[in-house]
N, C-alpha and C positions, 0 to 999 in steps of 0.2 A: 737586640732591641725589637726585632720583628714580633716577638712573643708578648711584648709589653703593649697594653692598650694606649691609644692616643686619647687624651681628654679634650673635649671641646666644651667651653663654657658658653652657654646661650643656645637655646633651641629655636631661635628665629630663623629667618630665611638664610642668612649667611652661615650660621652654625649647622643647619640641617643639610644644606648643599655640601658643605665641607665634609660632614659626616658621611653622606652618601658616596661622595667621590672617593674618600679614603677607604671606606669599607668595601666598595665594589671594584675600584680600579687598582688600589694598592693591596687589597685583601688583608687589611689590618683591622684589628679590634678597635672599636671606638666606644668611649663612655661619654654620653651626651648629658651635660649637667645643666639644669634649668631651675632658677629660683621660683618661677611662677608655677601654677598648677596646670599649665597647658603648654602645648607646642605652638609654633607659628608666630611667636613674638607679637608685634603690634598688628600683624595681619590676621590674628586669630579671629575666627568666626564660629558661630554656633546657632542652633535653632532656638528661637524664642518660643514662649508658650503657645503663641498662635501659629507656629510652624514656619514663620519667616526667618530666613537666614540673616543674621545680624552680625555686622562687624563691630566687635566690642569696643575697639579703640578708634572708631571712625572709619569711613570708607577708604579702601585702597584700590586704586584702579590700575590694572596691569596694562602697560603699553611698552613696546620696544620696537626698534628697527632691526634687531639682531635675530635673524632667522635661526641661527645655531642655538641661541638661548631658547627660543620657542620650541625647537625640536627636542631639546633636552628635557624641558618641563613637560612636554606632551607625553613622555613616558609615564608620567604620574597623574595626569589629568586629561580629561577632554575639556572643550571650551565652549562658551557661548559668546555672542557679540557683546562688546562692551564700550561702544562709543561714548565718550565722556562729554556730554552736552551740559553747558552751564548757562544760566541766564542771570542777569542782575536786575533787581527790582528797584525802580525809581518811581516814587509816588504811585505805586500800584501797577505800573506798566513794566512788562518784562522785556529786557533788551538782550540781544546776543552778546556774549562775553566769552573770550576776548573780543575787543572792538574789531568789527569788520564792516563791510559795506552796508549790511542791513542795520547795524547799530548806528552808523553815521547818518543814514537816511532817516531813521526814526527819530534820532536825537535832534538833528538840525532841520527836520521837516522839509526834505528836498529829495529829488531823484539824483542819483549819482552813478557814474561808472568809475573804473579804476583811476583814470586820469583826473576826473573832476574831484574825486575823493582826495587824491594826492595834492591837488591844488588847494582844496579846503584846509587840509591839515597843515600845509605850509604857511597858511595865513594864521592858523591857531597857535602854532608852535612858538615856544620861547627860543631865542637864539642862545643856546648853551652848548658850545662846541664840545666841551669835556665835562659831562655831568659827574659830580662827586658823590651823589647820594640818590636814593630812590625818587625823592621829590623832583630833583633836577632832571633825572632821566625821563620821568613821565612828562614833565613840562616841555622837555625838548622834543618829545615824540608827538604829543597830542594837544598840548596847550592847557590853559587854566580851566576852561569850562569842563572838559572831559575829565581832567585830573580831579577836580572837586566833586564831580558827580559820581565817578566810578572808583576812584582810588583812595582819596584822602581819608575819609572816615572809616572806610572798610579796613584800611591798613592800620589805623589807630586801634580799632577793635581787635584785629587779628594779631598784631604784634605788641600791643601796648606801648608802642613807640611811634613818634612822629616820623613820617617817611623821610624827612631830612636827616634823621639819625640812623637810617638803615642804609646799608651798602646798596649801590645802584643795581646790583645783581638780583636783589630781592624782587623788585618790580620789573627789572630788566628781563626776567625770564618769561614775562607775559607778552605774547606777540601782538602786533597791530597789523591787521590784514586788509589788503585792498581787493579782496574777493568775498565770496559769500560762504566760505567754509566756516561753519559755526561750531566745529569741534574745539574742545579746549586745547588739545594737543594735536600734532600732525603726524604722529608715529605711524609707521606702516601697519603694525599689528596692535589693535586695541581690543582686548578680550578680557573675559573673566573665567576663572576655573569653574567648570560646570557645577561641581558640588562644593565649591568653596575652597579657601586657602588651607584650612585645617585638614580637610580630606586629602588635598594634594601633598601637603607636607607629611602627613601620616604615611601615605604611600611611599614617599621618598625615603623615610627612615625605617621602613619595615624590612630591614636587612638583618640577617642572622648575626652579622658582625657588630651590630649597633645595640648598645645597652642604653636605655633612657632612664635618667633619674630626675624626676620632677620634685618640686618643693625642696630643692637642695641649693643652699648657698655655696658658691665655689670655695669660700674660705673654710668651709667645714670638710672639704675633700682633701684627703692625703694623696698627693700626686707622687710622692716617693721617687723622684727622679724621672718620672714619665714626661713625655712631651705633652704640653698643654697649649691650647689655642683659645684665646679670650676674644669674644665677639660682643661683649657688653659695653656699657657706657664707660668711657675712658676715665672720667673723674671718680667713678665708683671703684675702679680697679686700684687707683692710688689712694683709696680711702678718704677722698675729698681733702687731701692735704693742703690744697690751695682754695678750699671752698667748692661749692657746687658750680659747675658751668651753667650759664644762663640759658638752659633749654627752654624753649617756648612750646607749650602744649595747649590743648583745648579741653573744655568740659563738654560732655555729650549728654543730652537728655533723649531717651527713647520714648516715643509716643506712638501707640498703635492707632490705626484708623480702620474703620469698617468699610473699606473700599479698596479696589484693586490698585488704583494709582491715586496718590494724593497731591501730586504736582506734575507739571508737564515735562519735566526733564530730571536728570539725576541730581542736579544741584541748583539751588536758587540762592544767590548772594543778596545780602541786604546791607548796602552801604549806609543807609540812614534810618530805615523804618523801625528797626528793633534794636534791643541791646545785644542780641546775638548776631553772629556773623552770617550764618547760612543755614539752610535746611536741605 
């Protein structure tokens, strides 16, 4: 069996990490099969005509608390700082998001410390001991005013579902902070590959044991008893025998600007002002 290649379907991050580990640690031949015309999956990035590095399928922000993971990936890329700062635009004013002390002070027009903010939120919250959905979770954390300002319409646009129809974990992953930390997440390492994800993944799979086949549907491949590892959508693997799973995706429009920075942070959310969710 050692002389037979291992087939890996999908050249996204999962498939490429598996290929690299199998090729280098196990010293096995790997055939990496990808139906798209590029590697790196939805993290694929490329240079636009104006030289800007663009994430074709929307921005992907690398963050982790796992130092071992960071050390592993650092063999294939150097890094630049990547703090993920988000603002929400309400009637033209930008608010820190997720909600923190700065957000609460600006929204309620008052000065607060952690204790005062805690007391304010306790007055705003709805008494829902066991939230059953995202609407109930947000109401139980910050109350109706903040829910309607920051969450309700944004969630409707983002998911095409009312928050009460979404599991509480959807909005429950967004923290509420009683400090002034305005980062979207609190992970220890928040970075971006210095030359992009595609360059990082390309380095990862540039091993002599790895053969890459782009523009190849896995159904067209003759595995002939070889081991195969599938990393693609599970409904596609079973040929949609129960129909397509309700994946939720986004549509992206790329607009060049003749300026170095066109907004004050990496992402601005628009709960109400536009038909689109964010820029």
